[in-house]
N, C-alpha and C positions, 0 to 999 in steps of 0.2 A: 238276176241271172245266176244260175248255179254253176260254180266253178268245177271244172273237170277234176276228178280224183286221180292223182298220179298212180300209175301201175306200180304195185308193190313188188320189190325184188324178193323172190323166195326160192331158197334151195329145195324146198319141199314140193314144188309144183310137179304134179303127176306122180309123186312118190306115195307109198303106202306107209302110214304111221300107225304103230300098234303099241298098246300098253298105256298106262296112265302117264300124265306129264309129271315126271319127277326126275330123280338123278340118273335113271337109266331109261332109255327109250329105244324102240326098234323101228328102223326106217329101211324099207325094202328088205327086211329080214336081217339087217345088220344092227348090232347093239351099239349105241352111242352113249358117251357120257354127256348128259343133257344139261344145258344152262339156258334153255329156251322156255318161255311161257310163264305160267303161274300154277298154283297148287302147292304153295310154299311149305306147308307142314307135312306134305307127302303122306296123306292119309288114305289114298285110294286102295292100297294093298294091305291095310291093317286088318288082320283076321277078325278082331273083335267088332269092327265096324261092318265088315261084309256079312258077318254072321248075324248081326242085329237086323240088317235089311232082309237077309234070306229068311230069318225067323218071321218077320212081318209078312213076307210073301207067302210063306207056308200057312200062315193064319188066315189068308184070303185077302190081303191088302190089294185094293184095285190099282190098275196101272194109271188111271186118271180120275180126277174128281171134278165134277161140274157144279156141285153145290157151293154157293157163295156164302160168305160170312154174314151177308145181309139178313139171312134167315135166322140169325142169332141162335142157331143150334150148336151143340157141342160136338166137335170133331176131335177125337182123341189124338189122331196123328198130327194134325196141324197145331193143336193146343200144346202138345209136347214140344214141338219145335219152337213155338213162341215162348214157352217157359224157359227152355234151354238158352235161347238167344238173349232173353232178358237177363238171365243170370250172368251170361258172358259179358254183356255190355253194361251191367250194373243199373238197370232200370226196373220200374215196377212191372212192366209187361212189354210186349212188342207186338207188332203187326207183321205177319209173314205174307209175302206175295211172290208172284212167279218170276219176276225179272228185276235185276239190278238197275235196268234202264229207267225204272219208275221211281227210283229213290228220290230224285230231286223233286218231282211233282208231289209225292206223298209227304216227304219231310217238310216241304214248304207249307203244306196244309196243316202240319202239326204245330206251327208257330202261333203263339198267342202272346201279345196282340199280333195280328197279321202284319206283314211288312208293307211298306209304302214304296220303297226303292230297293232294287237289287243291284249289287256290285259283284261282278263275276271276274275271277281270274282269267286272263286271256288264254291260258293253257288248261283251263278246266275241262273235264270230260264232256263230250258231246251231249250226254244225257242231261247234265246240269244246264248247259246252254239252251237245250230244247225246253227244259222245265221253265227257265226264265222267260223264254219267248211265249210259251203257252199260258203263263201267268197273266200276261197282258199288263204287267206293271212296268213302270219306267226302269230300264235296265242299262247299265254302263259297264264297260270292261276296263280293268286296270292292268298295268304291266305285271307280268308273271312274278309273283312273290315279292313285289316292290311296295314297301310300306308307304313311301312318299307318294307314289301314284295313287294309292288308295286314299291317303289323307287329302290329296288335291281333289279327288272326286267327292269326298264327303263335304268339303268346304264349298265346292262349286254346285253340287247337284242336290244336296239334301236340305230341304227347307225346315223351318221351325215346326216342331211337333211331328215330323215325319220319322218313321222307324226304318232304318236301313238294315239290310241283311247281306252279308258277304257269302257268296257261294264258292266253294273251293274243294278240291280233292284233299284228303288227309295225307296221302302219299301219291305223288304224281307217277303214273304207271310207267312212263318211259325211262325216266332218269332216277326215280326213287327219292325225289326231293320232298321234304316236309316243309310246308309253308310256315312263316313266322306267325303262328296263330296267337301267341301272347301279345305281340305287337298289334295285330289286328284288334284284339280285344280291348287294348288300351285306347286305340284310335276310335273305336266304336262307343266306348263308355259314355262320353258326353251326349251321345244321341240315343242312349238306351238301345243300341243296336245288338244284333245277334249274328252268329256264324252258323251256316249250314255246311256240314262236312260230309262228303261222300267218303266213307272210311274203307271202301272196298279193298284197296291194296294195303291197308294198315290194320284192319281188324284181324285179331289173332296173332299178329306179329310185332306190333309196335305198342309201347307202353308197358309199365311194370306188370299189369294184369292182362295185357293184350287187347285193351279196349280201343286202341287206335291213337291217332295223332292228337285228338282232343285231350285224352288222358296224358299223353307224353308231354304236351305243352301246357297242361294245367288250365284248360279253358272249358272243361265239360259243363260247368254251370251256365255258360253262355251259349252253348252249342246245341243244335239239333243235328242228329246224326242218323245215318243209315248205312247199311253194308250189304253187298252181295255175299253169298256163302261159297262162291266158286273160286275165289282167289287163294285163300289160305286153307279153307275147310274141305276142298275137293268135293263139294256138293253143288246143288243148284238152288235158285230162288234167292230172295233177299228179305230184309226186314228193316223196320224203323223201331228203335227202342223208345218207349214213351210211358206216360202214366196210363192207368186204366181208363180215366175219363177221356184222355186224348185218343186212345185206341178205339173207344166206342164211336167217337166222331169220325176217325179216319176210315172206319169200316163202311161208312155211308158214302165215301168218295166214289165217283164213277170209275176211277182207275182200280179200285179195290172190289167194289160190288159188281161192276160190269164185266169182270173177267173171271175165268175159272180160278179156283182156289190155288191151283198149282199142282205139280205132280206129287202124289203120295210117296212114290219111290224116292224122289229128291228130298222130301220132308223127312222121311225116315232116315236117309243117309245123313242129312244135316243134323238131326237130333243126336244120332250116334256119334258123329264127329265132334259136335260141341261138348258132349258129355265126356268123350275120350280125352279131349284136350284139357278139360277141367281137371281131370285126374293125372295128366301128364304135362305139367307146366315146364318140365325140363326140355320139351321139344322147342319151345320158344327161346330158351336160353341157348340151346345148341345151335339154333338157326342164327341167332344174333352173333354168336362166337364165330361161326363160319363166315358170315357176311363181313364182319369186321376184319377177319383174317384176309379175305380176298381183297378188300379195299386197301389194306395196309401194304400187302405184297404188290399190288398193281402200282402203287405209288413208288414202291421200291425199285421197280423196273422202268420208272420214268413216265408212267401213264397217269393222267389226272382222273381221280375218281371222287365224286362228290361225297362229302360226309353225310351220313344218314343212318338212322336206326333200322331202315327197311331192308328186306332181302333182295333188293334190286340194285345192281352195281353196273353203272354205265360209264363208258369212256369213248373218246373220239380220236381218230387219226386225222391227218390234214385234209384228206379228200374222201369223197364218197367211193371212188374207185379203189383207194387203198383199203378202206374198210370192207368193201365187198370181196376184195382179193384175200384179205386176211381171213374173213369168214370162210371162204371156200377152202383155203389151205388147212384151216383147223378141221373143217368137215372131212377132208380127205384123211385126216389122222384120227377120226373117230370122236371128235369133239364138236358139239353143236351149240353155237351161240347165235344170237339174233342180231341182224342188221335191221334197225327200226327207223321207219319214217313216220311213226305215230305222233300223236299230239306232244309237242314240246321237244321233239327230236332235233329241231333246227333245220335249216335249208339243206345241209349236207347229210342229215341223218345221224345216227349214233349206233354204237355197238352196245348191246344190253345183255347183261348176264343175270339170270335169276338164280338165286341160291335156294336149295331145297333141304329140308331137315334130314333127308336120307343121303345127302352128299357126305363124303368123307374128306378129311384133310388131304388125303392122297389124290382124290379127284381134282381138288383145287390146285394142288401142287403140279399135277400133270398139265392142267390148263396154263398155269403160269410159266412152266418150263417151255411149253410150246410157244407161248406169246413172246417170251424173252428171245427164243431162238429165231422165230420168224420175223 
């Protein structure tokens, strides 16, 4: 029996939202300082990126592409995106596809040897849980980011010569938590196990080179990873970084060959964004500095904010009604933060602030002053 989905509280219901999701957003014609959503590197209005896409359009780029990679033809638009993504994630090549929801399915298929048992964080994204179900492999959930729970499952459910794989987000979308991947790797080592990481909220923002939580925790050699391009890079589509041999195999998957290649517009925007960030690593440094500043100042006014390298800063008040009330009062003052009941928010929900690279310290100070006063 499918459980009913609780109705989401939204200040935006029925309102018109204009502009890219970044530090400034227009809601019903009024400008707000925005801490809602993703698009962390704030690339949507970068002239260089917009001009690159407009140039492609002027050259006759189609709005959609139905040719699949199964034909083994060369498509300059998508090939360019896959090269740029491979450079960004430090792999030989990558496979680009239309939606991040397919990351789990495609990344699982990239593993060699194939897994025998899947161990999934209870707060993992829906797409990873769906991928585990579709795999038809034995699948077990462990407590959120709890190494002891994972170790107990390994001892109890993994038999001799079976290969276990842990499925987890690199950064959990609601609270910004990075799982203890190094501890997972140590627990999996006696079993020759692997980790599959959905880096969607970490890619471009976490790690010295922005490759994600696998890089940040030093477990890239044990990990299969994939990422959407919509969270930090303000584009669409997703990719799995891999070797050329693995890419050739993945392109025969039904999920890759049975779908359209994706939007050429999105691929062109993704390529331009990936290339721009490669030339401007200071964006990541600026984003981390602003995120750390917000966390430290929240603690300074008595609010608990989880330590994390991610541009997601969440905190809670005692009750759901208190959090909704605070969100509404901030909104009336031109500040937009999120009350979230998404995965990992807990029974009462949580207040979630996204930090964007085009925020200023003055924006964050204004939010903190209002929080302290309210």
